[in-house]
C-alpha positions as CSV (number, residue, x, y, z in Angstrom):
1,M,54.8,67.2,20.7
2,T,53.4,70.5,20.1
3,R,53.9,72.7,22.9
4,S,51.9,76.4,23.8
5,Q,53.1,78.4,26.6
6,T,51.4,76.4,29.0
7,G,51.6,73.2,28.2
8,P,51.4,70.7,25.5
9,V,48.7,70.8,23.2
10,L,46.5,68.0,24.0
11,T,43.4,68.6,22.2
12,A,41.5,70.4,19.1
13,S,40.9,73.2,21.6
14,D,44.1,73.5,22.0
15,Y,45.2,74.0,18.8
16,Q,42.2,76.8,18.3
17,H,43.7,78.1,21.1
18,L,46.6,78.3,19.3
19,A,45.7,79.3,16.0
20,R,43.7,82.4,17.7
21,E,46.9,84.3,18.7
22,L,48.4,83.9,15.3
23,V,45.9,84.7,13.0
24,D,44.5,88.1,11.8
25,A,41.5,89.0,13.6
26,D,38.8,89.7,9.9
27,V,40.3,85.9,8.7
28,W,39.4,83.6,12.4
29,D,36.1,85.3,11.7
30,F,35.9,84.1,8.7
31,I,37.2,80.9,9.4
32,E,35.3,80.4,12.9
33,G,31.6,82.3,11.9
34,G,28.2,81.3,10.7
35,A,25.4,82.7,9.6
36,E,23.4,85.8,10.9
37,S,23.0,85.2,14.7
38,E,24.7,81.6,14.5
39,R,22.1,79.3,16.1
40,T,23.1,76.4,14.0
41,L,26.4,77.2,14.5
42,R,26.0,76.4,18.1
43,A,23.5,73.8,18.0
44,N,26.2,71.4,15.1
45,V,28.5,71.3,18.7
46,S,26.0,71.8,21.1
47,A,23.7,68.5,20.0
48,F,26.5,65.9,21.4
49,D,25.8,66.6,24.5
50,R,21.7,65.4,24.0
51,L,23.6,62.1,23.8
52,R,25.0,59.1,25.9
53,L,27.3,56.4,26.0
54,R,26.6,52.9,26.6
55,P,29.5,51.4,26.8
56,R,30.1,47.3,27.2
57,V,32.7,45.4,28.8
58,M,34.3,42.1,29.0
59,T,35.0,42.7,25.1
60,D,38.8,42.1,23.7
61,V,39.5,45.7,22.8
62,S,43.8,44.6,22.8
63,T,43.5,46.3,19.2
64,V,41.0,49.1,18.0
65,D,41.1,49.0,13.9
66,T,39.9,53.0,12.8
67,A,40.8,51.8,8.8
68,V,37.6,52.6,6.8
69,S,37.4,51.7,2.9
70,L,35.0,54.4,0.3
71,F,35.1,54.7,-3.4
72,G,37.9,51.3,-3.5
73,A,40.1,53.3,-1.5
74,G,41.6,52.5,1.9
75,Y,41.5,55.5,4.7
76,R,43.5,54.2,7.7
77,T,40.9,56.8,9.5
78,P,37.2,57.7,9.1
79,I,38.3,60.9,10.5
80,G,39.2,63.2,7.4
81,V,39.3,66.9,5.6
82,G,36.5,68.3,4.9
83,P,36.5,71.3,2.2
84,T,37.5,75.1,3.9
85,A,38.9,77.5,1.1
86,Y,42.3,79.2,0.9
87,H,44.2,77.8,3.8
88,R,47.2,80.0,2.7
89,L,45.2,82.7,4.9
90,V,46.3,80.7,8.1
91,N,50.0,79.7,6.7
92,A,52.0,79.9,3.9
93,E,52.3,76.8,2.1
94,G,48.3,76.5,2.3
95,E,46.5,73.0,1.2
96,V,50.0,71.7,0.3
97,A,50.8,71.6,4.0
98,T,47.4,70.3,4.6
99,A,48.3,67.8,2.4
100,R,51.2,65.9,4.1
101,G,50.1,66.6,7.6
102,A,46.7,64.3,6.4
103,S,48.7,62.1,4.1
104,A,50.7,61.6,7.6
105,V,47.6,59.4,8.9
106,G,46.0,58.5,6.0
107,A,42.9,60.5,6.3
108,L,40.9,62.0,3.2
109,F,41.5,65.2,1.8
110,V,38.6,67.4,0.3
111,V,40.4,70.0,-2.0
112,S,38.3,73.1,-2.0
113,V,37.5,74.6,-5.9
114,F,39.2,78.0,-3.7
115,A,42.0,76.3,-2.8
116,S,44.6,78.7,-2.4
117,R,47.5,76.1,-4.1
118,S,47.3,74.5,-7.2
119,L,45.3,70.7,-7.5
120,E,49.1,69.1,-9.1
121,D,50.7,70.7,-6.0
122,I,48.6,69.6,-3.8
123,A,48.5,66.3,-5.4
124,A,52.4,65.8,-5.3
125,A,52.4,66.5,-2.1
126,S,50.0,64.0,-1.1
127,D,49.7,60.0,-0.7
128,G,46.6,60.1,-3.3
129,R,43.7,60.2,-0.3
130,L,42.1,63.3,-2.3
131,W,38.5,64.2,-3.6
132,L,37.7,67.9,-5.3
133,H,35.0,69.9,-3.8
134,L,32.9,71.7,-6.4
135,Y,30.4,74.6,-6.4
136,W,28.0,74.5,-9.1
137,F,29.3,77.6,-11.3
138,R,27.5,79.2,-14.2
139,R,29.9,79.2,-16.7
140,R,30.3,75.7,-16.3
141,E,33.6,75.2,-18.3
142,V,35.3,76.4,-15.3
143,M,33.2,73.0,-13.7
144,T,35.2,70.8,-16.5
145,G,38.0,72.4,-16.8
146,L,38.4,71.6,-13.0
147,I,37.5,68.1,-13.1
148,R,39.6,67.1,-15.9
149,R,42.6,68.5,-14.2
150,A,41.4,66.3,-11.2
151,E,41.2,63.8,-13.2
152,D,45.2,63.7,-14.4
153,A,46.5,64.5,-10.9
154,G,44.7,61.6,-9.7
155,Y,41.8,62.7,-7.6
156,T,39.3,59.6,-6.5
157,A,36.1,61.3,-6.3
158,L,34.5,64.7,-6.4
159,V,32.4,66.7,-3.9
160,L,29.3,68.6,-5.3
161,T,27.9,71.7,-2.3
162,V,24.4,71.5,-3.5
163,D,23.1,74.1,0.0
164,A,25.2,76.7,-1.4
165,P,22.6,78.8,-4.2
166,R,23.3,82.1,-2.6
167,I,25.6,82.5,0.3
168,G,24.3,82.8,3.9
169,R,24.2,86.1,5.9
170,R,27.1,85.9,7.2
171,W,27.3,89.1,9.9
172,R,30.9,88.8,11.2
173,D,32.5,88.9,7.7
174,M,29.7,91.7,6.2
175,R,30.9,93.7,9.6
176,N,34.7,93.6,8.4
177,G,33.8,93.9,4.9
178,F,35.8,91.1,4.3
179,A,37.9,90.6,1.2
180,I,40.6,87.8,0.0
181,G,43.6,90.2,0.3
182,G,47.5,90.2,0.1
183,D,48.8,87.3,-2.1
184,V,46.4,84.3,-1.7
185,A,43.8,83.9,-4.5
186,A,42.1,80.7,-5.5
187,V,44.5,79.6,-8.3
188,N,42.4,77.1,-9.6
189,I,40.5,79.3,-11.3
190,D,40.4,82.3,-13.8
191,A,41.0,85.0,-12.2
192,A,38.4,87.2,-13.8
193,V,35.7,84.8,-12.5
194,M,37.2,85.5,-9.3
195,A,37.6,89.4,-9.2
196,L,34.7,90.0,-6.7
197,T,36.1,88.1,-4.1
198,H,39.0,90.4,-4.0
199,H,36.8,94.0,-3.2
200,S,36.1,94.9,0.4
201,D,33.3,97.1,1.1
202,V,32.3,97.8,4.5
203,G,28.8,95.8,5.0
204,H,29.7,93.6,2.4
205,S,30.8,89.8,2.3
206,A,33.3,89.9,-1.6
207,I,32.2,85.9,-1.0
208,A,29.0,86.3,-1.0
209,D,29.1,88.9,-4.1
210,H,31.3,86.5,-5.9
211,A,29.0,83.8,-5.0
212,A,25.8,85.6,-6.4
213,Q,27.7,86.9,-9.7
214,S,29.4,83.4,-10.4
215,F,27.2,80.1,-8.5
216,D,24.2,79.1,-10.7
217,A,20.8,79.1,-8.5
218,A,18.5,77.6,-11.2
219,V,20.4,74.5,-10.5
220,T,17.5,71.1,-10.4
221,W,18.0,67.5,-9.7
222,A,17.9,67.2,-13.4
223,D,21.1,68.8,-14.0
224,L,23.3,65.8,-12.0
225,A,22.7,64.1,-15.5
226,W,25.0,66.6,-16.7
227,L,27.5,66.7,-13.9
228,R,27.7,62.4,-14.6
229,S,28.1,62.8,-18.4
230,Q,31.4,64.5,-17.8
231,T,33.5,61.9,-15.5
232,R,33.3,58.8,-14.2
233,L,34.2,59.5,-10.7
234,P,32.2,59.0,-8.0
235,I,30.0,62.1,-7.1
236,V,29.4,62.8,-3.6
237,L,26.5,65.3,-2.7
238,K,27.2,67.9,-0.1
239,G,24.8,69.6,2.5
240,I,22.0,67.0,2.5
241,L,20.2,67.4,5.7
242,T,16.4,65.2,5.0
243,A,15.0,62.2,4.1
244,E,13.4,63.3,1.0
245,D,16.3,65.6,0.0
246,A,18.5,62.2,0.8
247,A,16.2,59.8,-1.5
248,L,16.3,62.2,-4.7
249,A,20.3,62.0,-4.2
250,V,19.6,57.9,-4.3
251,E,17.4,58.4,-7.2
252,H,19.3,60.9,-9.4
253,G,22.6,58.6,-9.2
254,A,24.8,60.1,-6.6
255,D,27.7,57.7,-5.0
256,G,27.1,59.3,-1.4
257,V,26.2,62.3,0.2
258,V,27.7,64.3,3.4
259,V,25.4,65.1,6.1
260,S,26.1,69.2,6.7
261,N,24.8,72.5,7.4
262,H,27.8,74.4,5.5
263,G,29.3,74.4,9.4
264,G,26.3,77.0,10.2
265,R,27.2,79.1,7.2
266,Q,24.5,78.8,5.3
267,L,20.6,79.1,7.0
268,D,20.8,79.8,10.4
269,G,18.6,78.2,12.2
270,A,18.4,75.0,10.0
271,V,18.5,71.7,11.8
272,S,22.3,70.4,13.2
273,S,23.9,67.7,11.4
274,L,23.8,65.2,13.9
275,E,20.5,65.8,14.2
276,A,19.7,65.2,10.3
277,L,21.9,62.1,10.4
278,P,20.0,59.5,11.5
279,E,16.7,60.8,9.2
280,V,19.6,60.7,6.3
281,V,20.7,57.4,7.1
282,D,17.4,55.3,7.3
283,A,16.4,57.4,3.9
284,V,19.5,56.0,1.8
285,A,19.1,52.8,3.2
286,G,22.4,51.6,2.4
287,A,22.6,52.1,-1.1
288,I,25.2,55.1,-0.7
289,P,27.5,55.5,1.7
290,V,26.8,58.7,4.3
291,L,29.5,61.1,5.1
292,F,29.1,64.0,8.0
293,D,30.2,67.2,8.8
294,G,29.3,69.7,11.7
295,G,30.5,69.9,15.3
296,V,32.8,67.2,15.4
297,R,35.4,68.7,18.3
298,R,36.5,65.2,19.6
299,G,36.8,61.6,19.2
300,T,34.3,60.9,21.5
301,D,32.0,63.4,18.8
302,A,33.3,61.0,15.9
303,L,32.0,58.3,17.5
304,V,28.1,59.5,17.7
305,A,28.2,60.3,14.7
306,L,30.0,56.7,13.4
307,A,27.0,55.0,15.3
308,L,24.3,56.8,13.9
309,G,25.6,55.4,10.5
310,A,28.4,57.8,9.3
311,R,30.8,56.0,7.3
312,M,33.6,58.9,7.2
313,V,33.3,62.2,9.6
314,L,34.5,65.1,7.6
315,L,36.4,68.3,10.0
316,G,36.2,72.0,9.0
317,R,37.6,74.3,11.3
318,P,39.7,72.3,13.0
319,P,42.4,71.6,10.3
320,L,42.5,74.9,10.1
321,W,43.5,75.9,13.2
322,G,46.3,73.0,13.1
323,L,47.5,74.3,9.9
324,A,47.9,78.1,11.6
325,A,49.4,76.4,14.9
326,G,51.8,74.3,13.4
327,G,51.6,73.6,9.1
328,A,51.5,70.3,8.6
329,D,52.7,69.4,11.9
330,G,50.1,71.1,13.2
331,V,47.4,69.2,11.0
332,E,49.3,66.1,11.2
333,G,49.3,66.4,15.4
334,L,45.7,67.6,15.4
335,L,44.3,64.5,12.9
336,R,46.3,62.1,15.1
337,T,44.9,63.4,18.0
338,T,41.1,63.3,17.2
339,T,41.6,60.1,15.9
340,D,43.7,58.1,19.2
341,E,40.7,60.2,20.7
342,L,38.4,57.6,18.8
343,A,40.3,54.7,19.4
344,H,40.5,55.5,23.1
345,A,36.5,55.9,23.0
346,M,36.0,53.1,21.1
347,A,37.8,50.5,23.4
348,L,36.5,51.8,26.3
349,A,32.9,51.4,25.0
350,G,33.7,47.7,24.3
351,R,33.7,47.8,20.8
352,P,37.0,47.8,18.4
353,R,36.0,47.9,15.3
354,L,34.2,50.3,12.9
355,A,31.6,47.5,12.2
356,D,31.0,47.8,16.0
357,L,29.1,50.5,16.2
358,D,25.1,51.1,15.8
359,R,22.6,53.1,17.4
360,S,23.2,50.1,20.5
361,V,25.8,52.5,21.4
362,L,23.9,55.5,22.1
363,R,21.2,56.4,25.1
364,A,19.4,59.6,24.2
365,R,19.0,62.3,27.5
366,P,15.9,62.1,29.3
367,G,13.3,64.2,26.5
368,G,15.8,63.9,23.6
369,E,15.7,60.9,20.9
370,L,18.6,59.5,18.7
């Protein structure tokens, strides 16, 4: 068991406290920060406080099963690692260590297009439960090259972020003049494409400057047909917050959606992910799986999202805390802890299988709604 100076590390927040002491201040702001005044960032976490659990009793919970399948692949936990960039900012092994940690618990790892280790090295360290994350670049050959490499390396799905035609105004990064420094880089993309990410200018975010130059802000639903023509892998759209867009995702052939507001890093004041989840699930009506990210910090949070209809819950910041605190072992420990919390909550709620989780598990606090 990982230990801090004050005792055993038992929760995700314990990993967070450990990581805070080990990560450079500007990198910590890049990881932890949100857009503008960070209202949506805070709302993602606080939204869980508006719901209560309705436990059932006298149910056989001697065995609790957290296994789930998506697109024909099995996972031992419905809690996976969402796409976050530049893992070498917090650990020298970067995404290779993250892959080892996720594989140890049978969890999904969605590898960011801005990974700081090669897609092939990450795959070699994994048990095969990998998806590739993409942004829509103006230079489409960047996307097609990554897709071909991912297919060859055994990645089993693509996750396209659709809520970032431009990067949100992240005041922490702008004040810090944040740029990717040292020997860290998005090694899977031509260095010329990524050059602006390494240019520091106080009052500006190098991440945002790069996105303004490289991301295609003119993309529409019609363009998904081109992406579909480039691959046979399932295509999952990340950044869906409304019933209208959920219905369009189904109409235009998406294989899945992720309810996400980019961890509160895009439109400040946007609805929290948890508030958006029920309407997206209802709009999809079982046609495609719905995944979820935003504010999950413990197993009971994951249970709530699963009860509202999510098939998989993705963690963004917490795996980086584990990675910073203990490398692959830290990622494994963080994911194992959160999954154990979920299984414990399922048992105490009298719902021993994921299929038993539905909205009847939940009750809104007075004045709220599911």
